[in-house]
KOLLUMRO-858199 format. One record per atom (N, C-alpha, C, O): atom name; residue in three letters; y, z, x. Coordinates in Angstrom, 1 decimal, padded with zeros to 4 digits. Atoms other than C-alpha are relative to their C-alpha. Layout:
% residues N
<rec CA, ALA, <Y, Z, X>>
...
***
This chain:
% residues 113
<rec N, MET, <-001.2, 000.0, 000.8>>
<rec CA, MET, <000.0, 000.0, 000.0>>
<rec C, MET, <001.3, 000.0, 000.9>>
<rec O, MET, <002.2, -000.7, 000.5>>
<rec N, ILE, <-001.1, 000.0, -000.8>>
<rec CA, ILE, <002.4, 000.8, 002.8>>
<rec C, ILE, <000.2, -001.3, 000.7>>
<rec O, ILE, <001.3, -001.8, 000.9>>
<rec N, SER, <-000.2, 001.3, -000.6>>
<rec CA, SER, <001.7, -002.5, 004.5>>
<rec C, SER, <000.5, -001.0, -000.9>>
<rec O, SER, <001.2, -001.9, -000.5>>
<rec N, THR, <-000.6, 000.9, 001.0>>
<rec CA, THR, <002.5, -004.3, 001.3>>
<rec C, THR, <001.5, 000.2, -000.1>>
<rec O, THR, <002.3, -000.8, -000.2>>
<rec N, ALA, <-001.5, -000.4, 000.1>>
<rec CA, ALA, <005.9, -002.5, 001.1>>
<rec C, ALA, <000.7, -000.6, 001.2>>
<rec O, ALA, <001.8, -001.1, 001.1>>
<rec N, LYS, <-000.6, 000.6, -001.3>>
<rec CA, LYS, <006.6, -003.5, 004.8>>
<rec C, LYS, <000.1, -001.5, -000.1>>
<rec O, LYS, <001.1, -002.1, 000.3>>
<rec N, TYR, <000.0, 001.5, 000.2>>
<rec CA, TYR, <005.7, -007.1, 004.0>>
<rec C, TYR, <001.2, -000.4, -000.9>>
<rec O, TYR, <001.9, -001.3, -000.5>>
<rec N, TRP, <-001.1, 000.4, 000.9>>
<rec CA, TRP, <008.2, -007.2, 001.1>>
<rec C, TRP, <001.3, 000.3, 000.6>>
<rec O, TRP, <002.3, -000.5, 000.4>>
<rec N, VAL, <-001.2, -000.3, -000.7>>
<rec CA, VAL, <010.9, -005.5, 003.1>>
<rec C, VAL, <000.3, -001.1, 001.0>>
<rec O, VAL, <001.5, -001.6, 001.1>>
<rec N, LEU, <-000.2, 001.0, -001.0>>
<rec CA, LEU, <010.5, -008.0, 005.9>>
<rec C, LEU, <000.3, -001.4, -000.6>>
<rec O, LEU, <001.2, -002.1, -000.1>>
<rec N, LEU, <-000.3, 001.2, 000.7>>
<rec CA, LEU, <010.4, -010.9, 003.5>>
<rec C, LEU, <001.4, 000.0, -000.6>>
<rec O, LEU, <002.1, -001.1, -000.5>>
<rec N, VAL, <-001.4, -000.1, 000.5>>
<rec CA, VAL, <013.6, -009.8, 001.8>>
<rec C, VAL, <001.0, -000.1, 001.1>>
<rec O, VAL, <002.0, -000.8, 000.9>>
<rec N, LEU, <-000.9, 000.1, -001.1>>
<rec CA, LEU, <015.3, -009.3, 005.1>>
<rec C, LEU, <000.1, -001.4, 000.6>>
<rec O, LEU, <001.2, -001.9, 000.9>>
<rec N, PHE, <000.1, 001.4, -000.5>>
<rec CA, PHE, <014.2, -012.7, 006.3>>
<rec C, PHE, <000.8, -000.9, -000.9>>
<rec O, PHE, <001.6, -001.8, -000.4>>
<rec N, LEU, <-000.7, 000.9, 001.0>>
<rec CA, LEU, <015.5, -014.4, 003.1>>
<rec C, LEU, <001.5, 000.3, 000.0>>
<rec O, LEU, <002.3, -000.7, -000.1>>
<rec N, ALA, <-001.4, -000.4, -000.1>>
<rec CA, ALA, <018.8, -012.5, 003.4>>
<rec C, ALA, <000.6, -000.7, 001.2>>
<rec O, ALA, <001.7, -001.2, 001.1>>
<rec N, LEU, <-000.5, 000.6, -001.2>>
<rec CA, LEU, <019.2, -013.7, 006.9>>
<rec C, LEU, <000.2, -001.5, -000.1>>
<rec O, LEU, <001.2, -002.1, 000.3>>
<rec N, VAL, <000.0, 001.4, 000.1>>
<rec CA, VAL, <018.4, -017.3, 006.1>>
<rec C, VAL, <001.1, -000.4, -001.0>>
<rec O, VAL, <001.9, -001.4, -000.7>>
<rec N, LEU, <-001.1, 000.3, 000.9>>
<rec CA, LEU, <020.8, -017.3, 003.1>>
<rec C, LEU, <001.3, 000.2, 000.7>>
<rec O, LEU, <002.2, -000.6, 000.5>>
<rec N, GLY, <-001.3, -000.3, -000.7>>
<rec CA, GLY, <023.6, -015.7, 005.2>>
<rec C, GLY, <000.3, -001.1, 001.0>>
<rec O, GLY, <001.4, -001.5, 001.1>>
<rec N, TYR, <-000.2, 001.0, -001.0>>
<rec CA, TYR, <023.1, -018.2, 008.0>>
<rec C, TYR, <000.4, -001.3, -000.7>>
<rec O, TYR, <001.3, -002.0, -000.2>>
<rec N, SER, <-000.3, 001.3, 000.6>>
<rec CA, SER, <023.1, -021.2, 005.6>>
<rec C, SER, <001.4, 000.0, -000.6>>
<rec O, SER, <002.1, -001.0, -000.6>>
<rec N, ILE, <-001.3, -000.1, 000.5>>
<rec CA, ILE, <026.3, -020.0, 003.9>>
<rec C, ILE, <001.0, -000.1, 001.1>>
<rec O, ILE, <002.0, -000.9, 001.0>>
<rec N, TYR, <-000.9, 000.1, -001.1>>
<rec CA, TYR, <028.0, -019.5, 007.2>>
<rec C, TYR, <000.1, -001.4, 000.6>>
<rec O, TYR, <001.2, -001.9, 000.9>>
<rec N, ASN, <000.1, 001.3, -000.6>>
<rec CA, ASN, <026.9, -022.8, 008.6>>
<rec C, ASN, <000.6, -001.0, -000.9>>
<rec O, ASN, <001.3, -001.9, -000.4>>
<rec N, GLN, <-000.5, 001.0, 000.9>>
<rec CA, GLN, <027.9, -024.7, 005.5>>
<rec C, GLN, <001.6, 000.1, 000.0>>
<rec O, GLN, <002.2, -000.9, 000.0>>
<rec N, THR, <-001.4, -000.2, 000.0>>
<rec CA, THR, <031.4, -023.2, 005.5>>
<rec C, THR, <000.6, -000.5, 001.3>>
<rec O, THR, <001.6, -001.2, 001.3>>
<rec N, PHE, <-000.5, 000.5, -001.3>>
<rec CA, PHE, <031.9, -023.9, 009.2>>
<rec C, PHE, <-000.1, -001.5, 000.1>>
<rec O, PHE, <000.9, -002.1, 000.6>>
<rec N, THR, <000.1, 001.4, 000.0>>
<rec CA, THR, <030.6, -027.4, 008.9>>
<rec C, THR, <001.0, -000.7, -000.9>>
<rec O, THR, <001.6, -001.7, -000.5>>
<rec N, SER, <-001.0, 000.7, 000.9>>
<rec CA, SER, <032.8, -028.3, 005.9>>
<rec C, SER, <001.4, 000.0, 000.5>>
<rec O, SER, <002.2, -000.9, 000.3>>
<rec N, GLU, <-001.3, -000.1, -000.6>>
<rec CA, GLU, <035.9, -027.1, 007.7>>
<rec C, GLU, <000.2, -001.0, 001.1>>
<rec O, GLU, <001.2, -001.6, 001.3>>
<rec N, ASN, <-000.1, 000.9, -001.2>>
<rec CA, ASN, <035.1, -029.1, 010.8>>
<rec C, ASN, <-000.1, -001.5, -000.4>>
<rec O, ASN, <000.3, -002.4, 000.3>>
<rec N, GLN, <000.2, 001.4, 000.5>>
<rec CA, GLN, <034.3, -032.3, 008.7>>
<rec C, GLN, <001.2, -000.5, -000.7>>
<rec O, GLN, <001.2, -001.7, -001.0>>
<rec N, THR, <-001.2, 000.5, 000.8>>
<rec CA, THR, <037.7, -032.5, 007.0>>
<rec C, THR, <000.8, -000.8, 000.9>>
<rec O, THR, <001.2, -000.4, 002.0>>
<rec N, PHE, <-000.9, 000.9, -000.8>>
<rec CA, PHE, <039.7, -035.4, 008.3>>
<rec C, PHE, <001.4, 000.1, -000.5>>
<rec O, PHE, <001.7, 000.3, -001.7>>
<rec N, HIS, <-001.4, 000.0, 000.4>>
<rec CA, HIS, <043.5, -035.5, 008.3>>
<rec C, HIS, <000.7, -001.0, 001.0>>
<rec O, HIS, <000.1, -001.3, 002.1>>
<rec N, SER, <-000.6, 001.0, -000.8>>
<rec CA, SER, <046.0, -037.9, 009.8>>
<rec C, SER, <001.4, 000.6, 000.4>>
<rec O, SER, <002.0, 001.4, -000.2>>
<rec N, GLN, <-001.4, -000.2, -000.4>>
<rec CA, GLN, <049.3, -037.7, 011.7>>
<rec C, GLN, <000.6, -001.3, 000.5>>
<rec O, GLN, <-000.1, -002.1, 001.1>>
<rec N, VAL, <-000.7, 001.2, -000.4>>
<rec CA, VAL, <051.8, -040.4, 012.2>>
<rec C, VAL, <000.6, 000.2, 001.4>>
<rec O, VAL, <001.1, 001.3, 001.7>>
<rec N, VAL, <-000.5, -000.1, -001.4>>
<rec CA, VAL, <052.7, -041.1, 015.9>>
<rec C, VAL, <001.2, -000.9, 000.1>>
<rec O, VAL, <001.1, -002.1, -000.1>>
<rec N, ASP, <-001.2, 000.7, -000.2>>
<rec CA, ASP, <056.2, -042.1, 016.7>>
<rec C, ASP, <000.0, -000.7, 001.4>>
<rec O, ASP, <-000.1, 000.0, 002.4>>
<rec N, LEU, <000.1, 000.7, -001.3>>
<rec CA, LEU, <056.1, -044.8, 019.4>>
<rec C, LEU, <001.3, -000.8, 000.2>>
<rec O, LEU, <002.1, -000.8, -000.7>>
<rec N, ASN, <-001.2, 000.8, -000.3>>
<rec CA, ASN, <058.8, -046.9, 021.0>>
<rec C, ASN, <000.0, -001.2, -000.9>>
<rec O, ASN, <-001.0, -002.0, -000.9>>
<rec N, ASN, <-000.1, 001.2, 000.9>>
<rec CA, ASN, <059.9, -049.5, 018.4>>
<rec C, ASN, <-001.1, -000.1, -001.0>>
<rec O, ASN, <-001.5, -001.2, -001.4>>
<rec N, GLY, <001.0, 000.1, 001.1>>
<rec CA, GLY, <057.3, -048.6, 015.8>>
<rec C, GLY, <-000.8, 001.3, -000.1>>
<rec O, GLY, <-000.5, 002.3, 000.5>>
<rec N, TYR, <000.8, -001.2, 000.3>>
<rec CA, TYR, <054.6, -046.2, 014.6>>
<rec C, TYR, <-001.5, -000.3, 000.2>>
<rec O, TYR, <-001.9, -001.5, 000.1>>
<rec N, GLY, <001.4, 000.0, 000.0>>
<rec CA, GLY, <050.9, -045.5, 015.0>>
<rec C, GLY, <-000.5, 001.2, -000.8>>
<rec O, GLY, <000.2, 001.9, -001.4>>
<rec N, TYR, <000.6, -001.2, 000.6>>
<rec CA, TYR, <048.5, -042.9, 013.7>>
<rec C, TYR, <-001.2, 000.5, 000.7>>
<rec O, TYR, <-001.8, -000.2, 001.5>>
<rec N, GLN, <001.2, -000.5, -000.5>>
<rec CA, GLN, <045.8, -040.6, 014.7>>
<rec C, GLN, <-000.8, 000.7, -001.1>>
<rec O, GLN, <-000.2, 001.3, -002.0>>
<rec N, ILE, <000.9, -000.6, 001.0>>
<rec CA, ILE, <042.8, -039.4, 012.6>>
<rec C, ILE, <-000.6, 001.2, 000.8>>
<rec O, ILE, <-001.1, 001.0, 001.9>>
<rec N, MET, <000.5, -001.2, -000.7>>
<rec CA, MET, <041.7, -035.9, 013.4>>
<rec C, MET, <-001.0, 000.7, -000.9>>
<rec O, MET, <-001.0, 000.6, -002.1>>
<rec N, ARG, <001.0, -000.8, 000.6>>
<rec CA, ARG, <038.7, -033.7, 012.5>>
<rec C, ARG, <000.2, 001.4, 000.6>>
<rec O, ARG, <-000.1, 001.6, 001.7>>
<rec N, GLY, <-000.4, -001.3, -000.6>>
<rec CA, GLY, <039.9, -030.1, 012.9>>
<rec C, GLY, <001.1, -000.2, 000.9>>
<rec O, GLY, <002.1, -000.8, 000.6>>
<rec N, GLU, <-001.0, 000.2, -001.0>>
<rec CA, GLU, <041.8, -030.1, 016.1>>
<rec C, GLU, <-000.3, -001.2, 000.9>>
<rec O, GLU, <000.5, -001.5, 001.8>>
<rec N, LYS, <000.5, 001.1, -000.9>>
<rec CA, LYS, <039.9, -033.0, 017.7>>
<rec C, LYS, <000.5, -001.4, -000.6>>
<rec O, LYS, <000.3, -001.7, -001.7>>
<rec N, ILE, <-000.4, 001.3, 000.3>>
<rec CA, ILE, <041.4, -036.5, 017.7>>
<rec C, ILE, <-001.2, -000.9, 000.0>>
<rec O, ILE, <-001.9, -001.0, 001.0>>
<rec N, VAL, <001.2, 000.9, 000.1>>
<rec CA, VAL, <038.7, -038.9, 016.4>>
<rec C, VAL, <000.4, -001.5, 000.3>>
<rec O, VAL, <-000.3, -002.2, 000.9>>
<rec N, ILE, <-000.5, 001.4, -000.2>>
<rec CA, ILE, <040.8, -042.1, 016.3>>
<rec C, ILE, <001.5, 000.1, 000.3>>
<rec O, ILE, <002.3, 000.8, -000.3>>
<rec N, LEU, <-001.4, 000.2, -000.3>>
<rec CA, LEU, <044.1, -042.9, 018.0>>
<rec C, LEU, <000.3, -001.4, -000.1>>
<rec O, LEU, <-000.1, -002.2, 000.7>>
<rec N, GLN, <-000.3, 001.4, 000.3>>
<rec CA, GLN, <045.6, -046.1, 016.6>>
<rec C, GLN, <001.4, -000.2, 000.3>>
<rec O, GLN, <002.3, 000.1, -000.5>>
<rec N, GLU, <-001.4, 000.2, -000.4>>
<rec CA, GLU, <048.8, -047.2, 018.4>>
<rec C, GLU, <000.5, -001.3, -000.5>>
<rec O, GLU, <001.7, -001.6, -000.5>>
<rec N, TYR, <-000.3, 001.3, 000.4>>
<rec CA, TYR, <048.7, -050.7, 017.1>>
<rec C, TYR, <-000.6, -000.3, -001.4>>
<rec O, TYR, <-001.6, 000.3, -001.8>>
<rec N, ILE, <000.5, 000.4, 001.3>>
<rec CA, ILE, <048.1, -052.4, 013.7>>
<rec C, ILE, <-001.4, -000.6, 000.3>>
<rec O, ILE, <-001.5, -001.6, 001.0>>
<rec N, PRO, <001.3, 000.6, -000.3>>
<rec CA, PRO, <044.3, -053.0, 013.7>>
<rec C, PRO, <-000.2, -001.3, -000.7>>
<rec O, PRO, <000.2, -001.5, -001.9>>
<rec N, GLY, <000.3, 001.3, 000.6>>
<rec CA, GLY, <043.2, -056.6, 013.1>>
<rec C, GLY, <001.2, -001.0, 000.2>>
<rec O, GLY, <001.0, -002.2, -000.1>>
<rec N, PHE, <-001.2, 001.0, -000.2>>
<rec CA, PHE, <046.7, -058.1, 014.0>>
<rec C, PHE, <-000.1, -000.5, 001.4>>
<rec O, PHE, <-000.5, 000.3, 002.3>>
<rec N, PRO, <000.0, 000.5, -001.4>>
<rec CA, PRO, <046.9, -060.3, 017.0>>
<rec C, PRO, <001.1, 000.7, 000.9>>
<rec O, PRO, <002.2, 001.0, 000.4>>
<rec N, GLY, <-001.0, -000.6, -000.9>>
<rec CA, GLY, <048.6, -058.8, 020.0>>
<rec C, GLY, <000.0, 001.5, -000.2>>
<rec O, GLY, <-000.8, 002.1, -000.9>>
<rec N, LYS, <-000.2, -001.5, 000.2>>
<rec CA, LYS, <049.8, -055.2, 020.2>>
<rec C, LYS, <001.3, 000.2, -000.8>>
<rec O, LYS, <002.3, 000.6, -000.3>>
<rec N, GLN, <-001.1, -000.2, 001.0>>
<rec CA, GLN, <052.0, -054.9, 017.1>>
<rec C, GLN, <-000.1, 001.4, -000.6>>
<rec O, GLN, <-001.2, 001.8, -001.1>>
<rec N, LYS, <000.0, -001.3, 000.6>>
<rec CA, LYS, <053.0, -051.5, 015.9>>
<rec C, LYS, <000.4, -000.1, -001.5>>
<rec O, LYS, <001.0, -001.1, -001.9>>
<rec N, PHE, <-000.4, -000.1, 001.4>>
<rec CA, PHE, <053.6, -050.4, 012.3>>
<rec C, PHE, <001.5, 000.1, -000.1>>
<rec O, PHE, <002.1, 000.8, 000.8>>
<rec N, ALA, <-001.4, 000.0, 000.2>>
<rec CA, ALA, <057.1, -051.0, 011.1>>
<rec C, ALA, <000.6, 001.3, -000.5>>
<rec O, ALA, <001.7, 001.7, -000.1>>
<rec N, THR, <-000.5, -001.2, 000.6>>
<rec CA, THR, <057.4, -047.8, 009.1>>
<rec C, THR, <-001.0, 001.1, 000.1>>
<rec O, THR, <-002.2, 000.9, 000.3>>
<rec N, GLU, <000.9, -001.1, 000.1>>
<rec CA, GLU, <055.9, -044.3, 009.0>>
<rec C, GLU, <-000.9, -000.1, -001.2>>
<rec O, GLU, <-002.1, 000.2, -001.2>>
<rec N, ALA, <000.8, 000.2, 001.3>>
<rec CA, ALA, <054.8, -045.1, 005.4>>
<rec C, ALA, <-001.2, -000.9, 000.2>>
<rec O, ALA, <-002.3, -000.7, -000.3>>
<rec N, GLN, <001.0, 001.0, -000.2>>
<rec CA, GLN, <052.8, -048.1, 006.5>>
<rec C, GLN, <-001.1, 000.6, 000.9>>
<rec O, GLN, <-002.3, 000.5, 000.6>>
<rec N, ALA, <001.0, -000.6, -000.9>>
<rec CA, ALA, <051.1, -046.1, 009.3>>
<rec C, ALA, <-000.8, 001.1, -000.8>>
<rec O, ALA, <-002.0, 001.2, -000.7>>
<rec N, LEU, <000.7, -001.1, 000.8>>
<rec CA, LEU, <050.3, -043.2, 006.9>>
<rec C, LEU, <-000.9, -000.6, -001.0>>
<rec O, LEU, <-002.1, -000.1, -001.2>>
<rec N, LYS, <001.0, 000.5, 001.0>>
<rec CA, LYS, <048.8, -045.3, 004.1>>
<rec C, LYS, <-001.2, -000.7, 000.6>>
<rec O, LYS, <-002.3, -000.8, 000.1>>
<rec N, THR, <001.1, 000.6, -000.8>>
<rec CA, THR, <046.7, -047.2, 006.7>>
<rec C, THR, <-001.0, 001.1, 000.4>>
<rec O, THR, <-002.2, 001.0, 000.3>>
<rec N, ALA, <000.8, -001.1, -000.4>>
<rec CA, ALA, <045.5, -043.9, 008.1>>
<rec C, ALA, <-000.8, 000.6, -001.2>>
<rec O, ALA, <-001.9, 001.0, -001.0>>
<rec N, ASN, <000.7, -000.6, 001.2>>
<rec CA, ASN, <044.7, -042.6, 004.6>>
<rec C, ASN, <-001.2, -000.9, -000.5>>
<rec O, ASN, <-002.2, -000.4, -000.9>>
<rec N, LEU, <001.1, 000.9, 000.4>>
<rec CA, LEU, <042.6, -045.7, 003.9>>
<rec C, LEU, <-001.2, 000.2, 001.0>>
<rec O, LEU, <-002.4, 000.2, 000.6>>
<rec N, VAL, <001.0, -000.2, -001.0>>
<rec CA, VAL, <040.7, -045.1, 007.2>>
<rec C, VAL, <-000.8, 001.3, -000.3>>
<rec O, VAL, <-002.0, 001.4, -000.3>>
<rec N, ILE, <000.6, -001.2, 000.4>>
<rec CA, ILE, <040.1, -041.5, 006.1>>
<rec C, ILE, <-000.9, -000.1, -001.2>>
<rec O, ILE, <-002.0, 000.5, -001.2>>
<rec N, THR, <000.8, 000.2, 001.2>>
<rec CA, THR, <038.8, -042.6, 002.7>>
<rec C, THR, <-001.3, -000.6, 000.4>>
<rec O, THR, <-002.4, -000.2, 000.0>>
<rec N, LYS, <001.2, 000.7, -000.4>>
<rec CA, LYS, <036.3, -044.9, 004.4>>
<rec C, LYS, <-000.9, 001.0, 000.8>>
<rec O, LYS, <-002.1, 001.0, 000.6>>
<rec N, LEU, <000.8, -000.9, -000.7>>
<rec CA, LEU, <035.2, -042.2, 006.8>>
<rec C, LEU, <-000.7, 001.1, -000.9>>
<rec O, LEU, <-001.9, 001.4, -000.8>>
<rec N, GLU, <000.5, -001.0, 000.9>>
<rec CA, GLU, <034.7, -039.7, 004.0>>
<rec C, GLU, <-001.1, -000.5, -000.9>>
<rec O, GLU, <-002.0, 000.2, -001.4>>
<rec N, GLU, <001.1, 000.6, 000.8>>
<rec CA, GLU, <032.6, -042.2, 002.1>>
<rec C, GLU, <-001.2, -000.5, 000.8>>
<rec O, GLU, <-002.1, -001.1, 000.3>>
<rec N, GLY, <001.1, 000.3, -000.9>>
<rec CA, GLY, <030.4, -042.7, 005.1>>
<rec C, GLY, <000.0, -001.5, 000.4>>
<rec O, GLY, <-001.0, -002.0, 001.0>>
<rec N, LYS, <-000.1, 001.4, -000.4>>
<rec CA, LYS, <031.7, -046.3, 005.7>>
<rec C, LYS, <000.6, -000.1, 001.4>>
<rec O, LYS, <001.1, 000.9, 002.0>>
<rec N, SER, <-000.6, 000.3, -001.3>>
<rec CA, SER, <032.8, -047.9, 008.9>>
<rec C, SER, <001.5, 000.1, -000.2>>
<rec O, SER, <002.1, -000.4, -001.2>>
<rec N, PRO, <-001.4, -000.1, 000.1>>
<rec CA, PRO, <036.5, -047.2, 009.6>>
<rec C, PRO, <000.7, -001.3, 000.4>>
<rec O, PRO, <002.0, -001.3, 000.4>>
<rec N, ILE, <-000.6, 001.3, -000.4>>
<rec CA, ILE, <037.1, -050.8, 010.6>>
<rec C, ILE, <000.7, -000.6, -001.2>>
<rec O, ILE, <000.2, -000.6, -002.3>>
<rec N, LEU, <-000.8, 000.6, 001.0>>
<rec CA, LEU, <039.8, -052.4, 008.6>>
<rec C, LEU, <000.0, -001.5, 000.1>>
<rec O, LEU, <000.1, -002.1, 001.1>>
<rec N, LEU, <000.0, 001.4, 000.1>>
<rec CA, LEU, <039.6, -056.0, 007.4>>
<rec C, LEU, <001.4, -000.5, -000.3>>
<rec O, LEU, <002.2, 000.2, -000.8>>
<rec N, PRO, <-001.3, 000.5, 000.4>>
<rec CA, PRO, <042.6, -058.3, 007.0>>
<rec C, PRO, <000.3, 000.1, -001.5>>
<rec O, PRO, <001.5, 000.3, -001.8>>
<rec N, THR, <-000.2, -000.2, 001.4>>
<rec CA, THR, <042.1, -058.0, 003.3>>
<rec C, THR, <000.5, 001.4, -000.3>>
<rec O, THR, <001.3, 001.6, -001.2>>
<rec N, ASP, <-000.5, -001.4, 000.2>>
<rec CA, ASP, <042.5, -054.2, 003.5>>
<rec C, ASP, <001.5, 000.1, 000.4>>
<rec O, ASP, <002.2, 000.7, -000.4>>
<rec N, LEU, <-001.4, -000.1, -000.4>>
<rec CA, LEU, <045.8, -054.6, 005.4>>
<rec C, LEU, <000.9, -000.8, -001.0>>
<rec O, LEU, <002.0, -000.4, -001.2>>
<rec N, ALA, <-000.8, 000.8, 001.0>>
<rec CA, ALA, <047.0, -057.3, 002.9>>
<rec C, ALA, <000.3, 000.8, -001.2>>
<rec O, ALA, <001.3, 000.8, -001.8>>
<rec N, GLU, <-000.2, -000.8, 001.2>>
<rec CA, GLU, <046.4, -054.9, 000.0>>
<rec C, GLU, <001.0, 001.1, 000.2>>
<rec O, GLU, <001.6, 001.6, -000.7>>
<rec N, LEU, <-001.0, -001.0, -000.3>>
<rec CA, LEU, <048.5, -052.3, 001.8>>
<rec C, LEU, <001.4, -000.5, 000.3>>
<rec O, LEU, <002.3, 000.3, 000.6>>
<rec N, ASN, <-001.3, 000.7, -000.3>>
<rec CA, ASN, <051.3, -054.8, 002.4>>
<rec C, ASN, <000.5, 000.4, 001.4>>
<rec O, ASN, <001.7, 000.8, 001.5>>
<rec N, ILE, <-000.4, -000.4, -001.3>>
<rec CA, ILE, <051.4, -054.1, 006.1>>
<rec C, ILE, <000.7, -001.2, 000.7>>
<rec O, ILE, <000.3, -002.3, 000.6>>
<rec N, ALA, <-000.8, 001.1, -000.6>>
<rec CA, ALA, <054.1, -056.0, 008.0>>
<rec C, ALA, <000.1, 000.4, 001.5>>
<rec O, ALA, <-000.2, 001.5, 001.9>>
<rec N, ILE, <-000.2, -000.1, -001.5>>
<rec CA, ILE, <054.9, -056.5, 011.7>>
<rec C, ILE, <001.3, 000.8, 000.2>>
<rec O, ILE, <002.3, 000.6, -000.5>>
<rec N, ALA, <-001.2, -000.8, -000.4>>
<rec CA, ALA, <057.3, -054.0, 013.3>>
<rec C, ALA, <001.1, -000.8, 000.6>>
<rec O, ALA, <000.8, -001.8, 001.3>>
<rec N, THR, <-001.1, 000.6, -000.6>>
<rec CA, THR, <060.7, -055.1, 014.2>>
<rec C, THR, <000.8, 001.0, 000.9>>
<rec O, THR, <000.5, 002.2, 000.7>>
<rec N, SER, <-000.7, -001.0, -000.8>>
<rec CA, SER, <063.0, -053.5, 016.8>>
<rec C, SER, <000.9, 000.9, -000.9>>
<rec O, SER, <001.5, 000.5, -001.8>>
<rec N, ARG, <-000.8, -000.9, 000.7>>
<rec CA, ARG, <064.7, -050.4, 015.6>>
<rec C, ARG, <001.3, 000.4, 000.7>>
<rec O, ARG, <002.1, 001.1, 000.2>>
***
């Protein structure tokens, strides 16, 4: 009878530890998996960076898919492009932007400011 009680106590402790670890791990993982963006002010234009927590995942200094090294004309263009990339990442898709993606966002070439 005593060995049965010890068995149940050990089983309950084990399950409590497993549950505690899974809750802790899930909270830590979800905080680390959250993407956010920052607009980067460059000379004569803008870029963006995508971050996960404190780590930079993507640093985009030029408009992706445009020929040459052309920067975003406005902060708003860089931000809405970054938001589209974040949406793709959160959906598990490739963050690569197609020319049609950029056309839908009305992205224009930067001019001198």
